N, C-alpha and C positions, 0 to 999 in steps of 0.2 A: 548281531546284523549292524548295533551301533558304534559298537566298538568296531570292527569293520569301515564303519564312515567318518567314525573318529582318527583314524589311523590314517585313511588316505585324506583324510581333512588335512593333518598334519604334517605328513607328506609336502602335503599342494604347496601350503606355507613356508614349509621349508626350501621347496626350490624352488618359488617365486623368489625370494628375501636373495635368495644364491644368488639366483640368474640377473635381477636386476642388477648389481652391482659389476659381474662378469661383462653385461654387455654395453656396462660403457664403459668398462675399465677395456674394452677391446676396442670400443668406439673411438676413445679417447689416444689411444698407441696407436690407432691404425693414424689418426690426425698427425701424432708428430712422428710416426718413422715418415709421413709423407714429407711433413714441412723441415724436417733435417735435409733430406735426400734432396729436396730441391733448393739448399741452400747450399748443401755439399754443392753441386753441381756448378750452381753458381759464383761456390769461392772458386771451384777447380779455374773457371772459365773468368773469372776475376784473373788469378797468376797467371793466366796462358796469357792472358792480354797484359799484364802488367811484365812479362817475361819476357816477352815478343817486343811492345814494347822496348823496354829499357836495351834492347840486345842491339835495335834501329838507330835505339839513342846513341849506344855509344861509337857504333860503326862510323855513323856519324858524326863525329865529335874527330877518330882517330883519321879519319880522313883529313877536318880541317887541318888536323898534327901535321899531317903529311903535306896539306899545301901549303902550310904554312914554311915547310923546310925547303919546296920549291920554291917559292919567294920569296924567301932568304937571299939562294943561290943566283937568282933574276936582277932582285936588287943585285949583287955584287959585281953581275955582267954588264950593267945597265951602268954603275959608276966607272967599267973601266980596270975592273980591279981581278975579274975572270973572263976567259975567253966561252963565247956561249958552247965549244964544244965541252970546254972542262967545267963549267954550270952545270949542264946536264947530266955530266958522269957522277959529277961529288951530287949532286940532288938523288941520280939515280942509286948509287951506292947508302947513300943514307936512310931513303926509300925503303930499301930492301932492305939493309940490316934493321929495320924501326919493329918492331914486335908489342903484342899486348895481350894479355890476356896469357893462359893458355896454348896456341895454338892458332896465334890470329896475327896472319902477314898482309903486303900491299903488292897489287899488283898495277901497271902503267902502261896500258897504249893511246898512239897517237888519235886521233880523227881518219886515219886513213885505217885505222887496223895492225899500225909497225908495235908490235908488242915490246916494251922498255926495257921493265922490270915484272921478273915473275919467280923469284927465289931462287936467281942464277943456275935457271933450267936451262935448254935447248931452247925452250922457244924465247927467248930472247932475242930481238935483233930478227925474227924472223913476221911474216903476218899474216895473220890468225882472226881474217876479216869473216872468213866463212867458215870457221869452227864453229860447227853441231853440239852438243849434249847429246847425253844417251837419248832419246825424245828425238831428236830431229830439229832443234831448237839451237836459230843463230846467235846462241848468247854475247856472242861480244859486239855482235851487231844491235845489240839491246844493252848492251853495256856504256854501247857510246852513245846510243838515242838519250837515254835516261840520263847522262852525264854531263848531256850538252843542256840538260834545263838548267839554268839561272841558281836554282834551288837547291839541284839534282836529282839523284832519283834510284829507287830500290829498283831489282831486276833475280826475279827468282827462276833458276836453273838446275842442274846437274852436272855435278863434278865429283871428278874422283879425289878424296884425299889425297894433303900433300905430303904424308910418309907412304905413300902407296897411290905412285899414278897413272901404277898398271889395272888398280883393283879396283871396286866395282862402283858405280857411283852414285851419291846421296842430295838428295835435293839443299840449295844451298840460297843463302839467299845475302846478296850483297850492293851495296852503297858505292855510286860512281859520280864523280866529281870532275867536271871540267877544269884545266887551269889552263886559261886563252893566250898567255905571252905564250907558249911553249907547244900548245892545242895535245897539252898530256887529257888523258882522261884517268884519274886515280880513284883505283877501288879496294874495297877490303871487304869482305863476309864474314857471314856464320850457317853452319849447316846446322839444318834442323835437326835435327840428335842432339848436341852442343847442346841445343836452347833446351831440348827436350827433358836432355839430360840433369840439369841444371837443375830444373821446376822440379824433377823427381820427387826431391828433397823435401819440401814443403806440401805437395801434393799426396806422398807417404805421410806424414806428417800429421792433415791434415782429414787423411781419413782413416788413420787409424783414434782421433777425436771421436768420430764419428762413430765407429766399431765401441769404442767405450762409451759415447754416448747410449748408444743403442741398449748393451748392458747393464748400462745403473739406469735406464730406464724399464727395460725390462726385469730387473731384479724388484724396484721401487712397487710398480703396477702386480708385482709378486704377491709383494708382502702387505701390499695394499686391500690386494684380492682377500688374503689369507686373515686378514685382524678383519675385513665387512662381514667373512665369512661367521668369524667367532661372535662377533657383533649381531649377525642376527641369530645362530645358533640360542645366543641366550634369552634375545627378547623375544624368540618361537617359543623358547622353554618356558619364560613367564608365563605368556600366552595361553598357551595349554593347558599349564598348571589352573589359572584362576581358569580357565574355560572352565575343564574338566571337574572343578568344583560346584559352579552354576549348572552345568549338565546334571550331576549325581543329586544335586539339590532336585532340578526339573523333575528330572525319571522319580525319585524319590515319590513325588505331589503327585504324581502321573498314576502310582501302582498305590498309591492310599496309604500309604509309610510317611506318617506324620512324625514322627518320633525325631528329637532332636541328633539331629547328624554331628555338630559340632564342626561343623566346615565353614570356614566363611576363606574366600576369596579378596585379594589382595588387590592395591594401583588400581586402573580402570574396570574392574569389576565389581568393587567393594559395593559401589552400589548397588548393583542387579542384586550381588548376593545377598545382600542386608534386607532386600524389600523381599526379594522371593525366603530368606526365612520368617519377616515378621505377617507375609502370605499363609506360613504354612499354620504359624501359632494360632492366629486368628481360624483358621479354618480347625486346628486340633479345639478349639475351643469350643468352635459352631458344635462340631460334633459330642462332645462332653457332653455338650447341654440337650444334645437331642436322645443320648443312650441314657441320659437320667430320666429323662419326659417320658420314653418309652419304657422305661424300667417301672416307674411308678403309670404309668394304664396297664403295663401289665400285670402288675400288683391288685390293681383296682378291680377291672376282669376280673382274677379271680376270688374276690371277697363277690363279686357280682353274681359269680356263677355259682357258689355254694349257696347264697342267700337263695336264690333262683331254683334251687335243688330245692330247698325247703319249704319254698313256697309251693311247690309242683304239688307235693302232699296233699297240703290244703284244699288247692286248686280242683284237686280229684272230690274231695267232699262238698265241695259249692260249687257244681259243673254246670246243676241247675238254674243256678240266680247268675251267671254269668250269661246264659242262654239270654237272658231277659235284657241284658243291655248290650246287645251284638253293635245294635246303632253307634253305641257311645263309644265303644269298641273299633269299629271300624274310625271315625274321627281320633281315635289313638291312635290306627295306624297308618292314618296319612301324615300324622307328626313324626312320626317315627322314619319313616319315610323321606319327609323333610332333616330327619338326622342322619340320615345316610348319605343323601343330597351333599352335606355339609363334610361327611367324613371324606366325601369324594373328591372334595375342594382340595381337603388336607393332603389329602395323598396326590392330587396336581402340584400344590406348594412345593410337596416335596422332590417328586419328580424335577420342576423347573430348577431345582435348588441342586442336583446332579446337575442339569443342560449347565448351568454356570458353572460348577465346576469344569467340567473340561471345556466352555472356554476358557476360565483363567487358565488351565494347564497349554492350550494353542496359543493366547498370546505371551504367555513365557518361551515361547519355543520364535515366536513373534521377535520377542526380544533378543533372542541368543542371536537371532539373524543380524537382527543391527547390530549388535556386539561386538558379530565380526566382520562387517561392510568397516566397523569405526576402527577393528584392527588394519584390514588389510588398507586404508587412507592413511594410517600409521606410518605402517609400512612404506608406502611410497614415497612420503614425505624422509622419512630415512635414506632412501633410492638419490633424492630430491639435492642430499646437504653433502652426499658422497661424489654425483654429479660434478656440486659444487666446488669440492677439494680438490679432483684431477682436474679440474679447469685450471683452476688458481696453478697447480704445480706447472701445469703443463708452461703458460704464462711465465711464470719463472725461469722454467728450463728454457724459454726464448730469450728471455731479456740478457738472462748471461750467456749465451750463445753469441748475442750482439755486443754485449759489451768485452767480450773477450777479440769477437775483431774489429773492435773501435779501438781499444787497447792496441793493437796490434798493426791496424794502419797510421796510428800516433807516432808509434815507435817510429815506423820509416819515414816519417813526414818530417817528426826534432831530427832522423840520421841525413835525407835529402836538403832540410831548412842548410843545415850543420856546415854539409858538404855547400855547399851554395855559399853561404857566410864565408867559408875558407877559400875557396875559389875566387870571389871578388877582392878578398885581403892579397890574396899570390898577385892576380890581376896588377890590384894598386903595386904591389910594391916591382911588381916586372916593367910597370911603365913608371917609375921614379928609377930605377937601375938603368933604363933604356935612356932616359933625358938626363942620367951623367955619363953613360955613356958617348953621348952627342951620335953623330954620322955613326959610328961602326953599333951604334947601340936601336938602328933603327929597325933595322930585319927581327930584334927583340922585342922592340915596341910592337910590331905585327902578331907576334905569340902569344903580348899581353891582351890584346883588343879578341881575338878567336879566343882566351880560357873567358876574359868577359863575356862576351857570347856566347860559350857554355857553361856561366853560372845564371841565365838568364835565360837558356832549355830548362835550367834546374829546377828554376822558379816553375817554367812551365808545368815539368813533370808535379812538383808542388799543389798546384792547381785543380789538375787531374787526379790526383787525392783527396782533395777536398770532396772532390764530385763524387766518390766511393764515401765518404764521409755521410754525403746528404742520402745514400742509399740508404746504408747504416741506419740510417735516421728511420726511411720510411718504414723500414722492417718494422723498426720501434715503435710505429703508430699500429703496426700489424697487432703487436702486443696489445695497445690499448683496446682493441678492437675486440680479442679474446679475452680482458676485463670485464667489458660491456657485458658476451654472452655469458661470463659467470654471475652477474648483476642480474640479466632475466631469468636464469633457474634459484635464482634466490626467491623471486617472485611468487614464480610457481611453489615452492616449496611452502611461501605462506598462504594459497589459497589452498593445498593440500591440508595444510594444516584447520585452515578456518571449515573446510567440508568435515571433519574431523568432529570438530566441535559439533556441529548439526548431526549425524550419523547419531552420538551419546548423547543429546541432545532426544534424538528421537526416542533412546533408552527410557527416557526418563518421564517421555507419554509415554509406553508401551506397561509401564511398570506401574502409573496414575489409572491406566486402564485397568488394570490387573486390580487397583483398588476400588475401584467402582464397582468390578462386577461382586465382589468379597460384602461390598455396602447391598448389593443387590439380594443374594444371599440372608442376607440376615432381614433382609425386610420382605422375602420369601417366607423366613418362617416364624417374622412377625403374624404376618398372615394368616397359618395357619394356626397361631396360640387366638386367633380373632376366628376363627371357623370355629375351635373348642368351644368357646364363649356361646358362639351361636348355637352350639349343641346342649350346652348347658341352657340355655335359655328356655331353648325345645322343648328340654324332659322338664322342665317347672311348665310347660305350658301342658305337657301331659298330664300333671299331676295335677292341676284346676281340673282336669278331664274328667280326672279319678274322685275326686271330689263331688262332680255330678254325679257321676255312675252313684254312687253314695247317697249322694240325695234320691232317685230316684230308683233305688233297689233298696226300700224299708225294711223288704224279711231279712236281708243281709247285714249285718252289724258293719259299721264302721270299719273294726279292725281289719276286718275282712276281706272289705272293696281295698282297703290300703294293698294288702298283704299282694289282693291278687294282681290289681294293674303296679305293684314293685316286683313282681314275678314274671312276667309279659315284660314290661322292660329293662329289668335288670337280664332276663336269658337273650333279649336281641343286643344289645349295648355289649353285653358284656362278649359277646361271641363276636360281634364285626370288631370289639377293641383289640380281643384276642388277635386274630386276624391280622391287624395291623401293628398291631407291639411286636409281633411276630416277624412280618416282614419289613417294619424299619429296626428291629436287631440286627438282621441279615445285613441290612446296608448297611450297618452302621460298622460290624465285624468285619468287613471289608477296609478301614481304615484301620491302621497300626498307629495306638496312641503311645 
């Protein structure tokens, strides 16, 4: 039964030790996966916003370039160098041939809806004010309306791609701007699927990095779990080994086996094991003393019994004389009764000593339970330390991700800043060249002014990137919160360690209780010795009464009177002592020394 209980206890401790780090790893892993998933979605949204914004800015800048071409020919018209029709035709040809990117082109409609430029298709020269897209939207009217705004405007609609005019329509976003001198609305745009294709590369790389992060976190968590299980197995093995030693020592005491087992626990159970062994030694010494005393009593009772047998023969010869002194013998019987009472006290004290031994065994069991509580608290401390380690690992991972994003955005910001500086330099050079060209460079001066505006817009983009960097700083603050959580886990670990110290202090108190019980056993044996002393005193009183009998019995010699008294005394005492010595010896034999 004890073996079964110990086996169940061992498996329960092992299961608790393994489950604690496993649950902690699952919780922390779920938290990390949630945070990484959230950050990934945020990053994808940022990439999409950045690409859409970039395409919008590109379309607007390209329109400004096309507008500067129209303005150049308008200036030529104003100077009388070109007629109105020629100036518009040259401007339309240049805008028609103007390209950017892979598929970027321009279209021009006047405010009445007459198409001026559309890649040289049949639409040119026709009015398309009431043209509708696949969804029934009057997109030309929207383009003219939004382009008439002083800052221009954006229009979303569906339109076939230029390489497949009769094919399906795709969602397109165009920017248009009015050139007031000729009432031209110049426009260009980008297809959303082209934008999505352009940003599919960064998003794919981001998703690949996230998958790699998931894989890395999973591997690390698995390794940490293996290490935790191995450490838990080692600790459980050591605790079970030391606990088995203490249990074996306590079982030996409970079974009455006081032999030296030569077993001593190590580590936290060393003090308990040493105290149990000292208790065994003290109890063994006490039992040996009792055994010696019982043997001596048994020998004396045999001698007394032999003496009483010899006296019995003499008593048959002097029976008549003894009848005359019956009163004195009655007094002697009273004294003998007192001796019997004293011997009963001895028996009660011996029984009390046995009861105290049982109590001592119970206290040893309580000590074992207290030790188990201390072991559980230690395991809790180990679990808290593991939670701290995983929390720190999670914080490090978040900080690394934020660092990578900050570095990537920093590179983008540097690129934009470089482009802005180069654009300013080009604008300055263009202005210088325009000044040198004089009147002929006036149109080029307009282009330089537009380039300078482009540089200003680049600086505005850099400002938005700074906002993204601010967001990254907020993520870093989340990392600080994670570190604070780790600090709280450390505090709880310290509290558990203090509880462990209290539990082992309770073990020391239990051991002290066992020591006190042993002392009480010794006191009980001392009282038994006192009772034996009183028996001897009563015997002396009986001898005194026998002397009175000798004085009263003048017809009997003093030697016969003493022999008669001695025979009666020895008969009773030897019988009582023999019975008690046999009982005591049987109790002593229950212990193995």
